[in-house]
C-alpha positions as CSV (number, residue, x, y, z in Angstrom):
1,M,56.0,-54.9,71.4
2,T,55.7,-57.5,68.8
3,S,54.9,-61.2,69.7
4,P,58.0,-63.0,70.0
5,R,58.5,-65.0,67.5
6,F,59.1,-68.3,69.3
7,G,57.0,-68.6,72.4
8,T,57.8,-66.7,76.1
9,V,58.5,-70.0,77.8
10,L,61.0,-72.1,76.1
11,T,61.9,-75.3,78.5
12,A,65.6,-76.3,77.2
13,M,64.7,-80.4,76.8
14,V,65.6,-83.1,78.5
15,T,67.1,-86.5,76.3
16,P,65.8,-89.3,77.4
17,F,67.8,-92.4,77.1
18,S,67.2,-96.0,77.6
19,S,68.7,-98.7,79.7
20,D,71.5,-99.3,76.8
21,G,72.6,-95.5,76.5
22,S,71.0,-95.4,73.0
23,V,67.8,-91.6,72.9
24,D,65.0,-92.9,73.7
25,F,62.4,-91.2,71.0
26,D,59.7,-92.6,72.3
27,V,59.8,-90.4,76.2
28,A,60.6,-88.1,74.1
29,A,57.4,-87.4,72.9
30,Q,56.1,-87.9,75.6
31,V,58.1,-85.5,78.1
32,A,57.7,-83.0,75.0
33,R,53.6,-82.9,74.9
34,Y,53.8,-82.5,79.1
35,L,55.8,-79.6,79.2
36,V,53.3,-78.0,76.6
37,E,50.5,-79.5,78.8
38,Q,52.4,-77.6,81.8
39,G,53.0,-74.3,80.1
40,S,55.7,-74.0,77.7
41,D,54.8,-72.2,73.9
42,G,58.1,-73.2,73.2
43,L,61.3,-75.8,73.2
44,V,64.8,-76.0,73.2
45,V,66.0,-80.0,72.1
46,A,69.7,-81.0,71.8
47,G,71.2,-77.8,73.9
48,S,72.5,-77.8,77.1
49,T,70.6,-79.4,79.1
50,G,69.5,-82.0,76.8
51,E,73.5,-82.4,76.8
52,G,73.3,-82.1,72.9
53,S,77.5,-82.3,72.9
54,S,76.7,-85.6,74.0
55,L,74.9,-86.4,70.5
56,S,76.3,-87.7,67.3
57,D,74.6,-85.2,64.6
58,Q,72.2,-88.1,63.7
59,E,71.2,-88.6,66.7
60,K,70.1,-84.9,66.7
61,L,68.5,-84.9,63.1
62,D,66.5,-88.0,64.4
63,L,65.4,-86.6,67.9
64,F,64.4,-82.7,66.0
65,S,62.2,-84.6,64.0
66,C,60.8,-86.3,66.8
67,V,60.2,-83.8,69.2
68,A,58.8,-81.1,66.0
69,Q,56.4,-84.3,65.5
70,A,55.0,-84.6,68.4
71,V,54.1,-80.7,69.2
72,N,52.7,-78.0,68.1
73,V,54.2,-74.9,69.4
74,P,58.5,-74.1,68.0
75,V,60.9,-76.0,68.7
76,L,64.9,-75.1,68.3
77,A,67.7,-77.4,67.6
78,G,70.8,-77.2,69.1
79,T,73.1,-77.3,66.6
80,S,76.1,-75.9,67.6
81,S,79.6,-77.2,68.2
82,S,83.3,-76.1,68.2
83,D,84.1,-76.9,64.8
84,T,82.4,-73.7,62.7
85,A,82.3,-76.4,59.8
86,R,80.4,-79.0,61.4
87,S,77.8,-76.8,63.0
88,V,77.3,-75.2,59.7
89,A,77.0,-78.5,58.1
90,L,73.8,-79.2,60.8
91,T,72.7,-76.3,60.9
92,S,71.3,-76.5,57.1
93,Q,70.1,-79.8,57.8
94,V,67.5,-78.8,60.1
95,A,65.1,-77.0,58.3
96,A,63.2,-80.7,56.3
97,T,63.1,-81.6,60.1
98,G,60.1,-79.4,61.0
99,V,62.1,-77.8,64.0
100,A,60.9,-73.8,64.1
101,G,64.5,-71.9,64.7
102,V,68.2,-73.0,65.8
103,L,70.0,-72.4,68.8
104,A,73.6,-70.6,67.8
105,T,76.0,-71.1,70.8
106,T,79.5,-69.5,70.8
107,P,81.6,-72.0,70.5
108,A,83.2,-73.8,73.6
109,Y,86.8,-74.4,74.5
110,A,88.3,-72.3,71.0
111,R,87.6,-69.3,72.9
112,P,87.7,-67.1,69.8
113,N,87.3,-63.4,69.7
114,Q,84.6,-61.5,68.8
115,S,85.5,-61.2,65.3
116,G,85.7,-65.0,65.6
117,I,82.4,-65.3,67.4
118,A,80.4,-63.5,65.3
119,A,81.9,-65.1,62.0
120,H,81.1,-68.5,63.7
121,L,77.3,-67.2,64.4
122,G,77.1,-65.4,61.1
123,A,77.9,-68.7,59.3
124,M,75.3,-71.1,60.8
125,A,72.7,-67.7,60.4
126,Q,73.9,-68.0,56.3
127,S,72.9,-71.7,56.3
128,T,69.2,-71.9,57.6
129,P,66.2,-70.0,56.2
130,L,65.3,-70.6,59.9
131,G,64.8,-67.7,62.8
132,L,67.9,-68.1,65.1
133,M,68.1,-68.0,68.8
134,I,72.3,-66.7,69.7
135,Y,72.9,-68.5,72.7
136,D,75.5,-66.6,74.7
137,I,76.6,-68.4,78.2
138,P,79.8,-68.0,78.7
139,S,80.3,-70.0,82.0
140,R,80.1,-73.1,79.5
141,T,82.1,-71.3,76.2
142,G,85.0,-69.6,78.1
143,R,83.7,-66.1,75.9
144,K,81.2,-63.8,76.2
145,V,79.5,-62.3,73.0
146,A,79.3,-58.6,73.5
147,S,77.1,-56.7,72.6
148,A,78.4,-54.6,69.8
149,T,78.5,-58.5,68.3
150,T,74.7,-59.3,68.9
151,I,73.7,-56.0,67.1
152,D,76.1,-56.2,64.0
153,L,74.7,-60.0,63.9
154,V,71.1,-58.8,64.4
155,R,71.5,-55.9,61.4
156,K,73.9,-58.2,59.1
157,H,71.5,-61.1,59.4
158,V,67.6,-60.6,59.2
159,N,66.8,-64.3,60.4
160,V,69.3,-63.9,63.3
161,I,66.2,-62.8,65.7
162,A,66.5,-64.0,69.0
163,L,68.9,-64.1,71.9
164,K,69.9,-66.5,75.3
165,D,71.6,-64.8,77.4
166,A,72.9,-66.5,80.5
167,S,75.6,-63.9,81.2
168,A,74.5,-63.0,83.9
169,D,75.3,-59.6,82.2
170,L,71.9,-57.1,82.6
171,V,73.9,-54.3,82.5
172,S,74.9,-55.5,78.5
173,A,71.7,-57.1,77.9
174,A,69.4,-54.2,78.7
175,H,72.1,-52.7,75.9
176,T,70.9,-55.1,73.4
177,K,67.3,-54.9,74.2
178,A,67.2,-50.6,74.1
179,V,69.1,-50.3,70.5
180,L,67.5,-53.0,68.6
181,G,64.0,-52.6,69.9
182,D,61.6,-55.3,68.3
183,E,64.6,-56.6,66.3
184,L,65.3,-59.0,68.7
185,D,63.2,-61.1,71.2
186,L,65.3,-61.1,74.3
187,Y,65.4,-64.8,76.6
188,S,66.7,-65.1,80.7
189,G,69.2,-68.1,80.3
190,D,68.9,-68.5,84.0
191,D,66.0,-68.9,85.7
192,A,67.1,-66.8,88.6
193,L,66.9,-63.8,86.9
194,L,63.9,-63.5,84.9
195,M,62.3,-61.2,86.7
196,P,64.9,-58.6,86.7
197,F,64.9,-59.2,82.6
198,M,62.2,-58.7,81.9
199,A,62.2,-55.4,83.4
200,I,64.7,-55.0,81.2
201,G,62.1,-56.0,78.0
202,A,62.8,-59.7,77.5
203,A,60.2,-61.2,76.1
204,G,59.9,-64.3,78.7
205,I,62.8,-67.6,79.1
206,V,64.4,-70.3,78.4
207,S,64.6,-72.4,81.8
208,V,65.7,-75.3,83.1
209,A,63.4,-75.3,85.9
210,A,60.2,-75.3,83.8
211,H,60.2,-79.9,83.4
212,W,58.5,-79.5,87.2
213,A,57.7,-75.4,87.4
214,G,56.7,-74.7,84.3
215,V,53.3,-72.8,85.6
216,E,54.8,-71.1,87.9
217,F,57.4,-69.3,85.4
218,A,54.3,-69.3,82.8
219,G,52.6,-67.0,85.3
220,I,55.2,-65.1,86.0
221,V,55.7,-64.5,82.8
222,R,51.8,-63.1,82.1
223,S,51.6,-61.2,85.7
224,V,54.5,-59.0,84.0
225,Q,52.9,-58.4,81.3
226,R,50.4,-57.1,82.8
227,G,52.2,-55.3,85.2
228,D,51.0,-57.5,88.3
229,W,54.2,-56.9,89.7
230,E,52.8,-58.9,93.2
231,Q,51.8,-61.9,91.7
232,A,55.6,-62.0,89.8
233,R,57.2,-61.7,92.8
234,A,55.3,-64.5,94.8
235,L,55.5,-67.1,91.4
236,N,59.1,-65.9,91.3
237,E,59.6,-66.5,95.8
238,R,58.0,-70.0,95.1
239,V,59.6,-71.4,92.6
240,A,63.1,-70.3,94.2
241,P,63.9,-73.6,95.1
242,S,64.2,-75.5,92.6
243,C,66.1,-72.6,90.9
244,A,68.7,-73.5,93.8
245,F,68.2,-77.4,93.3
246,E,68.4,-77.8,89.2
247,S,72.6,-77.2,88.5
248,T,74.9,-77.1,92.0
249,E,79.3,-78.1,92.1
250,Q,78.0,-81.5,93.2
251,Y,74.9,-82.1,90.6
252,P,75.4,-79.8,87.9
253,N,72.9,-79.4,84.9
254,P,70.8,-81.4,83.4
255,M,71.6,-84.3,86.7
256,P,69.3,-82.7,88.9
257,S,66.1,-82.3,85.6
258,K,66.2,-85.2,84.8
259,A,66.3,-86.8,88.5
260,A,62.9,-84.3,88.7
261,M,61.7,-85.6,85.7
262,R,62.1,-89.8,86.7
263,A,60.2,-88.0,90.0
264,L,57.2,-87.2,88.1
265,G,56.9,-90.0,86.4
266,F,59.1,-90.3,82.8
267,A,61.6,-92.8,82.2
268,V,64.3,-90.1,81.4
269,G,67.0,-92.8,82.4
270,Q,70.9,-91.5,83.5
271,C,72.8,-88.9,82.1
272,R,75.7,-89.8,79.4
273,L,78.9,-89.2,80.3
274,P,81.2,-86.8,81.0
275,H,78.1,-86.5,83.3
276,G,77.6,-89.4,85.5
277,P,74.6,-91.3,87.1
278,S,72.5,-89.9,90.0
279,D,72.2,-91.4,93.2
280,V,69.9,-91.8,96.0
281,A,70.7,-88.0,97.1
282,L,69.7,-86.3,94.5
283,D,66.6,-88.4,93.2
284,L,65.8,-88.0,97.4
285,A,66.1,-84.1,96.8
286,A,64.5,-84.6,93.3
287,A,60.7,-85.7,95.4
288,D,61.3,-82.9,98.4
289,V,62.0,-80.0,95.5
290,I,58.5,-81.5,93.7
291,A,56.6,-82.2,97.0
292,L,57.1,-78.4,98.1
293,L,55.8,-77.2,94.5
294,R,52.8,-78.7,95.0
295,G,51.9,-78.1,98.4
296,A,52.9,-73.9,97.9
297,R,50.7,-74.6,95.1
298,G,47.9,-75.7,97.1
């Protein structure tokens, strides 16, 4: 197996906001450096957890530059929207920001068929020389990227090199990886499914809970790589409460992640609308999850 081109543990980074609602770039740089120190060897900026749908294109470009300059690991730029033309226009600009690649999500709301999905993602791939990671998350977009679509995109576009699979469809993911082999770096897009994804050949994970449990997720990946599944299972059990906490119906992602980062002392602020502000119950729960994790570390 070749070395994954974007790393093994990537954190889908929150976007910090100041009290006036503007992006706080200083805190963004602080968070990025902290995540790398805690085990992330790649970062995703302005994805779902980064509230990319609530950021302007200029805010995204400035944020890409900020984070890429702050760390020495691969940074992926979330450039997707439901509008293909807008997605292409933004994607064509990100190479100049210093990022290593692009995260390309199926267009939400429009719910195109597989031909439309392929055309949308293919247009994004053609607009940049950077490596592209497909992000398949049907719970947000309303459409799954079929295995055949992913295979076709990888074979038609030399820079489509990775897949973040948050569909929970292990059968499809296993087939895609088996057909493409080292042509595609597969990542679990669901923290709770890292172990089974590693079992079918995933390179690692694009994680939410790695904001506060990066040490554990990096440990799981390393344990599996050396064949120590017992240690991997122990670490997986340790992060289970974090996986349950990171998104719920009452507090959807990224509200819990921002609460956790505040509990760790980072001034990441609240989420932008349409996500609501945090409350005391969530902040207390975040502190409890972090305390439980620290206690388990000994």
